[in-house]
NULUMLO-927964 format. One record per residue (C-alpha): residue number from 1; x, y, z; chain. Coordinates in Angstrom, 2 decimals. Layout:
REM residues N
NODE_num_east_north_up_cadena
NODE_NUM_X_Y_Z_A;
...
REM end
This chain:
REM residues 525
NODE_num_east_north_up_cadena
NODE_1_60.70_-47.67_-32.48_A;
NODE_2_57.85_-47.35_-34.61_A;
NODE_3_54.67_-49.56_-35.08_A;
NODE_4_52.38_-49.43_-37.23_A;
NODE_5_48.71_-50.86_-37.20_A;
NODE_6_47.63_-51.17_-40.29_A;
NODE_7_44.24_-52.59_-39.61_A;
NODE_8_41.24_-51.94_-37.49_A;
NODE_9_42.18_-53.75_-34.56_A;
NODE_10_40.78_-52.93_-30.76_A;
NODE_11_42.43_-49.32_-29.52_A;
NODE_12_44.08_-51.49_-26.52_A;
NODE_13_46.79_-52.84_-29.24_A;
NODE_14_47.56_-49.17_-29.84_A;
NODE_15_47.49_-48.27_-25.91_A;
NODE_16_49.24_-51.40_-25.09_A;
NODE_17_52.43_-50.45_-27.06_A;
NODE_18_52.63_-46.77_-26.07_A;
NODE_19_52.56_-47.71_-22.90_A;
NODE_20_55.51_-49.37_-23.86_A;
NODE_21_57.08_-46.77_-25.31_A;
NODE_22_56.66_-46.85_-28.56_A;
NODE_23_56.22_-44.36_-31.21_A;
NODE_24_52.41_-46.04_-32.40_A;
NODE_25_50.21_-44.77_-35.82_A;
NODE_26_47.11_-46.48_-36.64_A;
NODE_27_46.39_-46.32_-40.31_A;
NODE_28_43.50_-48.52_-41.61_A;
NODE_29_42.49_-49.40_-45.21_A;
NODE_30_45.80_-48.12_-46.75_A;
NODE_31_46.01_-48.79_-50.15_A;
NODE_32_49.08_-51.00_-51.40_A;
NODE_33_51.07_-47.96_-52.26_A;
NODE_34_49.83_-46.27_-49.42_A;
NODE_35_51.21_-49.08_-47.32_A;
NODE_36_54.78_-49.11_-49.01_A;
NODE_37_55.40_-45.45_-48.26_A;
NODE_38_53.92_-45.52_-44.63_A;
NODE_39_56.38_-48.43_-43.70_A;
NODE_40_59.44_-47.14_-44.27_A;
NODE_41_60.61_-45.84_-40.82_A;
NODE_42_58.50_-48.81_-38.95_A;
NODE_43_60.08_-51.92_-36.95_A;
NODE_44_56.42_-53.51_-36.64_A;
NODE_45_53.30_-53.61_-38.35_A;
NODE_46_50.55_-55.19_-37.25_A;
NODE_47_47.54_-56.45_-39.03_A;
NODE_48_44.56_-58.68_-38.73_A;
NODE_49_43.02_-59.98_-42.23_A;
NODE_50_42.71_-57.32_-44.34_A;
NODE_51_46.25_-56.08_-45.10_A;
NODE_52_48.30_-58.13_-47.17_A;
NODE_53_52.49_-57.93_-45.81_A;
NODE_54_53.62_-59.11_-49.31_A;
NODE_55_57.81_-59.21_-50.02_A;
NODE_56_57.33_-55.82_-51.83_A;
NODE_57_56.11_-53.80_-48.74_A;
NODE_58_58.73_-55.61_-46.65_A;
NODE_59_61.10_-54.56_-49.09_A;
NODE_60_60.04_-50.83_-48.43_A;
NODE_61_60.89_-51.53_-44.85_A;
NODE_62_64.38_-51.75_-44.03_A;
NODE_63_63.98_-51.56_-40.54_A;
NODE_64_61.22_-53.89_-39.99_A;
NODE_65_61.49_-56.85_-37.94_A;
NODE_66_58.53_-58.31_-36.87_A;
NODE_67_54.73_-58.17_-38.06_A;
NODE_68_52.08_-59.31_-35.83_A;
NODE_69_48.88_-60.88_-36.40_A;
NODE_70_46.05_-59.92_-34.56_A;
NODE_71_44.22_-63.42_-34.83_A;
NODE_72_45.08_-67.04_-35.73_A;
NODE_73_45.77_-67.06_-39.28_A;
NODE_74_49.19_-65.76_-41.37_A;
NODE_75_47.40_-66.09_-44.87_A;
NODE_76_47.83_-62.47_-45.73_A;
NODE_77_51.50_-62.68_-44.59_A;
NODE_78_54.23_-63.51_-46.95_A;
NODE_79_55.78_-65.95_-44.23_A;
NODE_80_58.60_-67.52_-46.53_A;
NODE_81_59.87_-63.91_-47.38_A;
NODE_82_59.80_-62.59_-43.86_A;
NODE_83_61.66_-65.57_-42.79_A;
NODE_84_64.19_-65.04_-45.40_A;
NODE_85_65.10_-60.92_-44.25_A;
NODE_86_65.07_-62.45_-41.03_A;
NODE_87_61.55_-60.91_-39.86_A;
NODE_88_59.36_-62.91_-37.28_A;
NODE_89_56.11_-62.97_-38.04_A;
NODE_90_53.48_-63.51_-34.68_A;
NODE_91_50.21_-64.44_-34.43_A;
NODE_92_48.05_-64.65_-31.94_A;
NODE_93_46.06_-68.30_-31.41_A;
NODE_94_44.01_-69.28_-29.11_A;
NODE_95_41.89_-65.94_-28.06_A;
NODE_96_38.75_-66.49_-30.32_A;
NODE_97_38.29_-70.22_-29.44_A;
NODE_98_35.35_-69.43_-26.91_A;
NODE_99_33.90_-66.57_-29.07_A;
NODE_100_33.53_-69.08_-31.51_A;
NODE_101_32.73_-72.22_-29.70_A;
NODE_102_29.88_-70.05_-28.48_A;
NODE_103_29.16_-68.90_-32.48_A;
NODE_104_28.87_-72.54_-33.31_A;
NODE_105_26.15_-73.42_-30.54_A;
NODE_106_24.44_-70.08_-31.15_A;
NODE_107_23.93_-70.99_-35.09_A;
NODE_108_23.18_-75.06_-33.80_A;
NODE_109_20.24_-73.44_-31.47_A;
NODE_110_19.10_-71.37_-34.28_A;
NODE_111_19.06_-73.99_-37.05_A;
NODE_112_17.41_-76.03_-35.05_A;
NODE_113_13.93_-73.71_-33.69_A;
NODE_114_14.21_-71.68_-36.96_A;
NODE_115_15.15_-68.62_-34.66_A;
NODE_116_15.89_-66.05_-37.83_A;
NODE_117_12.87_-67.07_-40.01_A;
NODE_118_10.62_-66.20_-37.34_A;
NODE_119_12.42_-63.07_-36.45_A;
NODE_120_11.95_-61.98_-40.22_A;
NODE_121_8.03_-63.41_-39.84_A;
NODE_122_7.74_-61.34_-36.78_A;
NODE_123_8.97_-58.08_-38.45_A;
NODE_124_6.64_-58.63_-41.20_A;
NODE_125_3.91_-58.79_-39.04_A;
NODE_126_3.13_-62.64_-39.21_A;
NODE_127_2.37_-65.41_-36.95_A;
NODE_128_3.00_-68.21_-38.37_A;
NODE_129_3.55_-70.59_-35.31_A;
NODE_130_2.37_-73.71_-37.45_A;
NODE_131_5.33_-73.63_-40.34_A;
NODE_132_7.99_-72.59_-37.52_A;
NODE_133_8.42_-76.28_-35.83_A;
NODE_134_11.37_-76.84_-34.49_A;
NODE_135_13.87_-79.85_-33.42_A;
NODE_136_15.08_-80.37_-30.04_A;
NODE_137_19.06_-81.08_-29.36_A;
NODE_138_18.40_-83.11_-26.56_A;
NODE_139_18.94_-86.55_-27.18_A;
NODE_140_20.33_-85.52_-30.79_A;
NODE_141_23.67_-86.62_-32.29_A;
NODE_142_26.25_-84.10_-32.70_A;
NODE_143_29.27_-85.16_-34.69_A;
NODE_144_32.09_-83.25_-33.93_A;
NODE_145_34.58_-82.73_-37.22_A;
NODE_146_38.31_-81.28_-35.78_A;
NODE_147_38.79_-81.58_-32.21_A;
NODE_148_41.02_-79.12_-31.62_A;
NODE_149_40.37_-76.14_-28.77_A;
NODE_150_37.12_-74.74_-30.75_A;
NODE_151_36.25_-78.49_-31.08_A;
NODE_152_36.47_-79.08_-27.88_A;
NODE_153_34.81_-76.72_-26.34_A;
NODE_154_32.03_-77.15_-28.53_A;
NODE_155_31.38_-80.83_-27.46_A;
NODE_156_31.61_-79.70_-24.24_A;
NODE_157_28.66_-77.41_-24.23_A;
NODE_158_26.91_-79.68_-26.93_A;
NODE_159_27.39_-82.67_-23.56_A;
NODE_160_25.32_-79.63_-21.27_A;
NODE_161_22.91_-80.03_-24.15_A;
NODE_162_22.32_-83.62_-23.27_A;
NODE_163_23.47_-84.51_-26.87_A;
NODE_164_25.62_-87.19_-27.50_A;
NODE_165_29.23_-86.58_-29.20_A;
NODE_166_30.91_-88.47_-31.79_A;
NODE_167_33.94_-86.77_-33.12_A;
NODE_168_36.45_-87.79_-36.30_A;
NODE_169_40.12_-86.31_-35.57_A;
NODE_170_42.86_-87.89_-37.23_A;
NODE_171_45.06_-87.18_-34.77_A;
NODE_172_43.62_-87.27_-31.88_A;
NODE_173_44.05_-90.70_-29.41_A;
NODE_174_41.29_-92.28_-27.70_A;
NODE_175_42.74_-91.79_-24.11_A;
NODE_176_42.50_-87.57_-24.87_A;
NODE_177_38.86_-88.22_-26.39_A;
NODE_178_37.71_-90.18_-23.79_A;
NODE_179_38.71_-87.98_-21.02_A;
NODE_180_36.71_-84.99_-23.14_A;
NODE_181_33.60_-87.55_-22.66_A;
NODE_182_33.57_-87.98_-26.44_A;
NODE_183_33.46_-91.40_-28.41_A;
NODE_184_36.21_-91.19_-31.54_A;
NODE_185_34.42_-92.70_-34.64_A;
NODE_186_35.71_-92.80_-38.17_A;
NODE_187_34.78_-89.97_-40.82_A;
NODE_188_32.03_-92.27_-42.22_A;
NODE_189_30.33_-92.74_-38.81_A;
NODE_190_29.94_-89.19_-38.68_A;
NODE_191_28.20_-89.21_-42.13_A;
NODE_192_26.15_-92.16_-40.86_A;
NODE_193_25.37_-91.41_-37.56_A;
NODE_194_24.67_-88.02_-36.92_A;
NODE_195_22.25_-85.47_-36.72_A;
NODE_196_24.18_-82.27_-36.55_A;
NODE_197_27.79_-82.31_-38.17_A;
NODE_198_29.83_-79.11_-36.96_A;
NODE_199_33.17_-78.31_-38.82_A;
NODE_200_36.21_-77.39_-36.71_A;
NODE_201_39.21_-77.70_-39.70_A;
NODE_202_41.42_-75.99_-41.65_A;
NODE_203_40.93_-75.38_-45.20_A;
NODE_204_43.58_-77.23_-46.69_A;
NODE_205_44.32_-79.23_-50.23_A;
NODE_206_43.00_-82.50_-48.16_A;
NODE_207_39.74_-80.92_-46.58_A;
NODE_208_38.31_-78.59_-49.15_A;
NODE_209_35.24_-80.05_-49.90_A;
NODE_210_35.75_-82.38_-47.49_A;
NODE_211_32.00_-82.43_-47.50_A;
NODE_212_30.61_-83.43_-51.26_A;
NODE_213_27.84_-84.81_-52.95_A;
NODE_214_29.25_-88.22_-52.08_A;
NODE_215_29.42_-87.69_-48.44_A;
NODE_216_26.03_-85.66_-48.34_A;
NODE_217_24.76_-88.95_-49.69_A;
NODE_218_26.26_-91.11_-47.15_A;
NODE_219_24.34_-88.81_-44.53_A;
NODE_220_21.40_-89.29_-42.70_A;
NODE_221_18.32_-87.77_-43.81_A;
NODE_222_17.90_-84.35_-42.50_A;
NODE_223_21.07_-84.05_-41.45_A;
NODE_224_22.17_-80.31_-40.26_A;
NODE_225_25.22_-79.09_-40.99_A;
NODE_226_27.34_-76.14_-39.32_A;
NODE_227_30.41_-74.80_-40.62_A;
NODE_228_32.02_-71.84_-38.06_A;
NODE_229_35.42_-72.65_-39.10_A;
NODE_230_36.42_-71.88_-42.92_A;
NODE_231_34.58_-71.66_-46.44_A;
NODE_232_35.51_-74.39_-48.92_A;
NODE_233_35.31_-77.64_-46.69_A;
NODE_234_31.62_-77.96_-47.61_A;
NODE_235_31.39_-77.73_-51.23_A;
NODE_236_28.50_-75.29_-51.35_A;
NODE_237_26.76_-76.75_-54.77_A;
NODE_238_26.29_-80.40_-53.19_A;
NODE_239_24.92_-78.52_-49.84_A;
NODE_240_22.67_-76.38_-52.36_A;
NODE_241_21.30_-79.43_-53.60_A;
NODE_242_20.95_-81.21_-50.46_A;
NODE_243_18.74_-78.44_-49.36_A;
NODE_244_16.95_-78.41_-51.78_A;
NODE_245_16.21_-82.41_-51.84_A;
NODE_246_15.50_-82.27_-48.07_A;
NODE_247_18.49_-84.96_-47.79_A;
NODE_248_19.87_-82.15_-45.49_A;
NODE_249_17.29_-80.25_-43.56_A;
NODE_250_19.02_-77.59_-42.59_A;
NODE_251_22.89_-75.45_-43.03_A;
NODE_252_24.47_-73.01_-40.65_A;
NODE_253_27.08_-71.04_-42.31_A;
NODE_254_29.32_-68.09_-41.16_A;
NODE_255_32.24_-68.77_-43.94_A;
NODE_256_32.09_-69.05_-47.21_A;
NODE_257_33.79_-70.39_-50.26_A;
NODE_258_33.85_-67.08_-51.59_A;
NODE_259_33.30_-63.88_-49.07_A;
NODE_260_31.16_-62.03_-49.55_A;
NODE_261_28.75_-64.59_-50.86_A;
NODE_262_27.14_-62.25_-53.49_A;
NODE_263_24.69_-64.18_-55.88_A;
NODE_264_24.94_-67.13_-53.80_A;
NODE_265_22.14_-69.70_-54.09_A;
NODE_266_21.95_-70.41_-50.79_A;
NODE_267_21.12_-66.46_-50.06_A;
NODE_268_17.17_-67.68_-51.68_A;
NODE_269_16.68_-70.28_-49.43_A;
NODE_270_14.95_-70.38_-46.02_A;
NODE_271_16.23_-73.72_-44.35_A;
NODE_272_19.89_-71.80_-44.13_A;
NODE_273_21.29_-69.48_-41.31_A;
NODE_274_23.76_-67.07_-42.29_A;
NODE_275_26.46_-65.17_-40.42_A;
NODE_276_29.02_-63.00_-42.03_A;
NODE_277_32.13_-64.75_-40.97_A;
NODE_278_31.36_-63.76_-37.03_A;
NODE_279_33.25_-66.17_-35.08_A;
NODE_280_35.57_-64.03_-33.44_A;
NODE_281_33.55_-60.83_-33.73_A;
NODE_282_32.69_-60.32_-29.96_A;
NODE_283_34.69_-57.65_-28.05_A;
NODE_284_36.37_-60.24_-25.65_A;
NODE_285_37.86_-61.94_-28.51_A;
NODE_286_39.41_-58.63_-30.28_A;
NODE_287_40.72_-57.22_-27.33_A;
NODE_288_42.20_-60.28_-26.14_A;
NODE_289_43.76_-60.81_-29.45_A;
NODE_290_44.87_-57.22_-29.65_A;
NODE_291_46.19_-57.39_-26.03_A;
NODE_292_48.21_-60.50_-27.16_A;
NODE_293_49.95_-59.47_-29.90_A;
NODE_294_51.08_-55.89_-28.42_A;
NODE_295_52.47_-57.71_-25.65_A;
NODE_296_54.17_-60.44_-27.73_A;
NODE_297_55.68_-57.76_-30.54_A;
NODE_298_56.97_-55.22_-27.07_A;
NODE_299_58.72_-58.43_-25.79_A;
NODE_300_60.51_-58.92_-28.85_A;
NODE_301_61.38_-55.49_-30.01_A;
NODE_302_62.35_-54.79_-25.66_A;
NODE_303_63.93_-58.13_-24.85_A;
NODE_304_64.41_-60.36_-27.74_A;
NODE_305_61.31_-63.02_-26.85_A;
NODE_306_59.99_-65.10_-29.44_A;
NODE_307_56.08_-65.97_-28.49_A;
NODE_308_53.59_-67.36_-30.74_A;
NODE_309_56.48_-66.90_-34.08_A;
NODE_310_55.54_-68.92_-36.94_A;
NODE_311_59.08_-69.07_-38.06_A;
NODE_312_61.33_-68.66_-35.73_A;
NODE_313_61.75_-70.54_-32.05_A;
NODE_314_63.99_-69.04_-29.94_A;
NODE_315_67.16_-69.19_-32.68_A;
NODE_316_69.11_-66.63_-33.24_A;
NODE_317_68.33_-64.93_-36.01_A;
NODE_318_71.83_-64.99_-37.58_A;
NODE_319_71.46_-68.64_-37.72_A;
NODE_320_68.39_-68.79_-39.54_A;
NODE_321_69.98_-68.88_-43.03_A;
NODE_322_72.24_-71.92_-42.56_A;
NODE_323_69.59_-73.42_-41.00_A;
NODE_324_66.34_-72.83_-42.91_A;
NODE_325_67.17_-75.51_-45.64_A;
NODE_326_67.03_-78.51_-42.72_A;
NODE_327_63.63_-76.88_-41.06_A;
NODE_328_62.18_-77.21_-44.68_A;
NODE_329_63.55_-80.96_-45.47_A;
NODE_330_62.04_-81.89_-41.89_A;
NODE_331_58.90_-80.23_-42.50_A;
NODE_332_58.76_-81.73_-46.60_A;
NODE_333_59.55_-85.25_-44.46_A;
NODE_334_56.24_-84.53_-41.84_A;
NODE_335_54.33_-83.67_-44.80_A;
NODE_336_55.25_-87.16_-46.60_A;
NODE_337_54.65_-89.36_-43.87_A;
NODE_338_51.52_-87.47_-42.88_A;
NODE_339_50.49_-88.84_-46.62_A;
NODE_340_51.95_-92.33_-45.93_A;
NODE_341_51.01_-92.85_-42.22_A;
NODE_342_47.60_-94.83_-42.18_A;
NODE_343_45.84_-95.07_-38.53_A;
NODE_344_46.39_-94.00_-35.12_A;
NODE_345_50.18_-92.32_-34.60_A;
NODE_346_51.24_-93.00_-31.22_A;
NODE_347_55.00_-92.41_-31.27_A;
NODE_348_57.22_-90.27_-33.86_A;
NODE_349_61.26_-90.98_-33.56_A;
NODE_350_63.09_-88.44_-35.22_A;
NODE_351_67.16_-88.73_-35.43_A;
NODE_352_69.75_-86.29_-36.23_A;
NODE_353_73.17_-87.53_-37.85_A;
NODE_354_76.05_-86.06_-39.05_A;
NODE_355_76.82_-81.62_-39.20_A;
NODE_356_73.00_-81.20_-38.58_A;
NODE_357_74.12_-81.43_-34.62_A;
NODE_358_75.25_-78.07_-35.49_A;
NODE_359_72.32_-76.57_-34.95_A;
NODE_360_69.52_-76.80_-32.40_A;
NODE_361_67.15_-79.74_-32.57_A;
NODE_362_63.91_-78.52_-31.39_A;
NODE_363_63.45_-75.99_-34.41_A;
NODE_364_64.13_-79.36_-36.96_A;
NODE_365_61.56_-81.76_-35.04_A;
NODE_366_59.06_-78.35_-34.60_A;
NODE_367_59.12_-78.40_-38.09_A;
NODE_368_58.91_-81.93_-38.94_A;
NODE_369_55.88_-81.63_-36.43_A;
NODE_370_54.15_-78.79_-38.24_A;
NODE_371_54.48_-80.28_-41.56_A;
NODE_372_52.89_-83.74_-39.49_A;
NODE_373_49.86_-82.48_-38.28_A;
NODE_374_49.26_-79.53_-40.66_A;
NODE_375_46.25_-80.52_-42.23_A;
NODE_376_45.06_-83.10_-39.32_A;
NODE_377_44.37_-80.49_-36.65_A;
NODE_378_41.75_-77.48_-36.65_A;
NODE_379_44.41_-75.52_-34.39_A;
NODE_380_46.68_-73.58_-36.42_A;
NODE_381_50.51_-75.27_-36.32_A;
NODE_382_53.55_-73.47_-35.68_A;
NODE_383_57.17_-74.13_-34.60_A;
NODE_384_56.19_-73.09_-31.27_A;
NODE_385_53.10_-75.10_-30.43_A;
NODE_386_53.65_-77.94_-32.53_A;
NODE_387_55.29_-80.44_-30.04_A;
NODE_388_52.42_-79.34_-27.34_A;
NODE_389_49.67_-79.78_-29.83_A;
NODE_390_51.34_-83.59_-30.92_A;
NODE_391_51.66_-84.43_-27.33_A;
NODE_392_47.75_-83.13_-26.94_A;
NODE_393_46.89_-85.51_-29.53_A;
NODE_394_48.41_-87.92_-27.54_A;
NODE_395_51.39_-88.83_-29.62_A;
NODE_396_55.23_-89.41_-28.07_A;
NODE_397_57.67_-87.73_-29.50_A;
NODE_398_61.69_-88.43_-29.38_A;
NODE_399_64.98_-87.17_-30.20_A;
NODE_400_68.44_-88.58_-30.88_A;
NODE_401_71.39_-87.82_-32.22_A;
NODE_402_74.75_-89.64_-34.21_A;
NODE_403_78.03_-88.09_-34.60_A;
NODE_404_78.32_-89.90_-38.15_A;
NODE_405_75.62_-90.00_-41.40_A;
NODE_406_76.67_-93.23_-42.86_A;
NODE_407_77.42_-91.58_-46.87_A;
NODE_408_75.98_-88.08_-45.92_A;
NODE_409_77.62_-85.14_-44.16_A;
NODE_410_74.19_-84.51_-42.62_A;
NODE_411_70.92_-86.91_-42.17_A;
NODE_412_67.66_-86.32_-41.08_A;
NODE_413_65.62_-89.48_-40.09_A;
NODE_414_61.92_-89.84_-38.97_A;
NODE_415_59.79_-92.76_-38.41_A;
NODE_416_56.17_-93.10_-37.46_A;
NODE_417_54.66_-95.56_-35.27_A;
NODE_418_51.34_-96.68_-34.60_A;
NODE_419_49.31_-99.71_-33.02_A;
NODE_420_49.76_-101.71_-36.07_A;
NODE_421_52.26_-100.00_-38.29_A;
NODE_422_55.73_-98.26_-38.83_A;
NODE_423_56.53_-95.63_-41.63_A;
NODE_424_59.95_-94.25_-42.14_A;
NODE_425_62.08_-91.65_-44.33_A;
NODE_426_65.37_-90.27_-44.53_A;
NODE_427_66.00_-86.87_-45.71_A;
NODE_428_69.34_-84.82_-46.94_A;
NODE_429_70.60_-81.67_-48.22_A;
NODE_430_72.30_-82.00_-51.68_A;
NODE_431_74.42_-79.64_-54.11_A;
NODE_432_73.14_-76.26_-53.09_A;
NODE_433_70.76_-77.36_-50.13_A;
NODE_434_68.55_-79.29_-52.18_A;
NODE_435_66.26_-80.85_-50.38_A;
NODE_436_66.42_-84.78_-51.24_A;
NODE_437_64.46_-88.49_-49.70_A;
NODE_438_67.26_-90.62_-49.57_A;
NODE_439_65.34_-93.46_-47.52_A;
NODE_440_61.69_-94.32_-47.31_A;
NODE_441_61.28_-97.44_-45.67_A;
NODE_442_63.68_-99.78_-46.70_A;
NODE_443_64.36_-98.09_-49.81_A;
NODE_444_66.78_-96.65_-50.61_A;
NODE_445_66.66_-93.26_-53.09_A;
NODE_446_67.19_-90.25_-54.43_A;
NODE_447_63.93_-88.80_-54.75_A;
NODE_448_62.45_-84.97_-54.91_A;
NODE_449_60.56_-84.66_-52.18_A;
NODE_450_58.48_-81.58_-54.04_A;
NODE_451_55.03_-80.91_-56.26_A;
NODE_452_52.70_-83.79_-57.30_A;
NODE_453_54.44_-87.10_-56.18_A;
NODE_454_53.38_-90.55_-57.15_A;
NODE_455_54.47_-93.34_-54.89_A;
NODE_456_54.15_-97.22_-56.14_A;
NODE_457_55.25_-100.25_-54.35_A;
NODE_458_55.13_-103.16_-56.64_A;
NODE_459_56.81_-106.32_-57.36_A;
NODE_460_60.52_-106.21_-58.49_A;
NODE_461_60.01_-107.60_-62.14_A;
NODE_462_60.89_-106.76_-65.39_A;
NODE_463_58.38_-103.88_-67.17_A;
NODE_464_56.26_-102.37_-64.60_A;
NODE_465_58.09_-98.65_-64.53_A;
NODE_466_56.98_-99.48_-68.36_A;
NODE_467_53.27_-100.14_-67.55_A;
NODE_468_53.66_-97.50_-64.91_A;
NODE_469_54.67_-94.52_-67.12_A;
NODE_470_52.41_-95.91_-70.47_A;
NODE_471_49.52_-95.13_-67.64_A;
NODE_472_50.52_-92.11_-67.21_A;
NODE_473_51.49_-91.08_-70.55_A;
NODE_474_47.48_-92.19_-71.72_A;
NODE_475_46.64_-89.94_-68.80_A;
NODE_476_48.64_-86.88_-70.63_A;
NODE_477_50.93_-86.68_-67.08_A;
NODE_478_54.17_-85.85_-67.80_A;
NODE_479_56.83_-87.25_-65.38_A;
NODE_480_59.11_-84.68_-64.42_A;
NODE_481_61.43_-87.05_-62.36_A;
NODE_482_61.98_-90.33_-61.23_A;
NODE_483_63.80_-92.51_-58.95_A;
NODE_484_63.49_-96.11_-57.90_A;
NODE_485_64.56_-98.67_-55.25_A;
NODE_486_64.39_-102.33_-54.17_A;
NODE_487_64.88_-104.59_-51.11_A;
NODE_488_66.61_-107.65_-53.59_A;
NODE_489_66.20_-108.61_-56.98_A;
NODE_490_63.02_-110.28_-57.75_A;
NODE_491_61.38_-108.89_-54.53_A;
NODE_492_59.64_-105.24_-53.66_A;
NODE_493_60.84_-102.15_-55.45_A;
NODE_494_59.74_-98.85_-55.30_A;
NODE_495_59.14_-96.30_-57.74_A;
NODE_496_58.54_-92.60_-56.87_A;
NODE_497_57.30_-89.94_-59.70_A;
NODE_498_57.01_-86.57_-59.61_A;
NODE_499_54.74_-84.98_-62.24_A;
NODE_500_53.51_-81.62_-63.84_A;
NODE_501_50.30_-82.03_-63.07_A;
NODE_502_47.91_-83.87_-60.20_A;
NODE_503_46.78_-86.97_-59.98_A;
NODE_504_43.28_-87.54_-60.44_A;
NODE_505_42.12_-90.33_-58.71_A;
NODE_506_40.56_-92.48_-61.50_A;
NODE_507_44.55_-92.40_-62.74_A;
NODE_508_44.97_-93.45_-58.56_A;
NODE_509_42.81_-96.58_-59.53_A;
NODE_510_44.09_-97.47_-62.81_A;
NODE_511_47.80_-97.39_-61.52_A;
NODE_512_46.81_-99.10_-58.63_A;
NODE_513_44.70_-102.14_-60.85_A;
NODE_514_48.53_-102.79_-62.78_A;
NODE_515_48.81_-106.68_-62.32_A;
NODE_516_52.00_-106.45_-59.99_A;
NODE_517_51.48_-103.05_-57.88_A;
NODE_518_50.99_-103.69_-54.28_A;
NODE_519_49.86_-99.96_-53.31_A;
NODE_520_50.19_-97.00_-54.62_A;
NODE_521_49.50_-92.82_-53.03_A;
NODE_522_49.62_-89.70_-54.12_A;
NODE_523_51.64_-87.01_-52.55_A;
NODE_524_51.04_-83.12_-52.79_A;
NODE_525_54.45_-81.19_-51.04_A;
REM end
């Protein structure tokens, strides 16, 4: 069988595959046309981050069975297209954890002691001791935003420096944080208390520009910001303003909104330490991911073993076409309840009823947890590690089944529970296997769990829907679909709007201010 290594990956990757008996070609830097020609006979492709594996590339590779990413992310691979074509997509998460954590500490120390600026000064023949006063890390408060694998390693090393470590993580339990020796706090407390803030989150719609002008204004004056996670979590224009005003004493960035950041005003500032996305760029990390992905590909092609697959969990590939719509439904329910479930979740209960019991429940549960945890964790979440990550966060996950599903051929029910709250949702497949939300908490519905959604709970009285529609119309937001439900006449009601455009903060406030509206949430699926 043939394997194409399409990016610059440590030579040990090809060596490992050849020892396993594969015909390996290394061709980094191919153009899209050259890539399509090169994959005609391959059974597997290995990439890092430069080469994009699109549906067009897959169509040119009729024998392709697996795509392996020598790293954590798979944003350069069309996973949906791969799933449709029965191609397994694998990655190698976690192998760069130590390298990323050490780079974070290196950036923190460089920023605190102005090492890059001092180095440049010395190379220019200067001796500027008086201008290069630093600060100690000892006794300072470090705010870690995201306590995944990298965040935890950073916290451990910061404690060794004598720093007080506080952290924000929307999923992690107090019990787990206590074991790590970290004080779990709200995000506002991070801004208000931390001398240094380090980010370890994925880039999602929720985390983009997580730190902007308002957040920087709430920080302690003289705060130092570090980002070795993903570009875009910090709003760079706001950061530049903070650095120029002195509200931010310094920043250390390894990632940027646009890479490379050509022409960025950050390049002209002395109180910024910049590196070109080097978090995983160590010999050890690159060799580990190279060996890991090679071993995974060999195990799958030779023995059918599935490890670290983002679109498959030990399932017979022949079952995937029938199972996939249910996995999609479960992931949508997870994302929906993640947006609605406020507070710490301690328990997730999933019930599968009717004909969905013909499928194994674990891939469905993994899909729900993937939807629920994505955007809340700094670690990549996939069907393989979702259950483990939920348990690591202190969430108890239970599954149950019922032979019949009332009024439906098959039904998926999910319930979140926390200390002071409970939220639930049920979904089914309609018609040509279209996902539908058929119950939210106690309300029965026929809603589309997709796109930009506005969910409004209100008193059940005449004119409420009209008032909401008027506000949406005044904001030039078109309603594509709407579903209504209520517990009883004159009681409480719910309205779910599918909209043609996103809901702004102002529009959300205006809907919430309508007399009789109890709560309002926006969700994007």
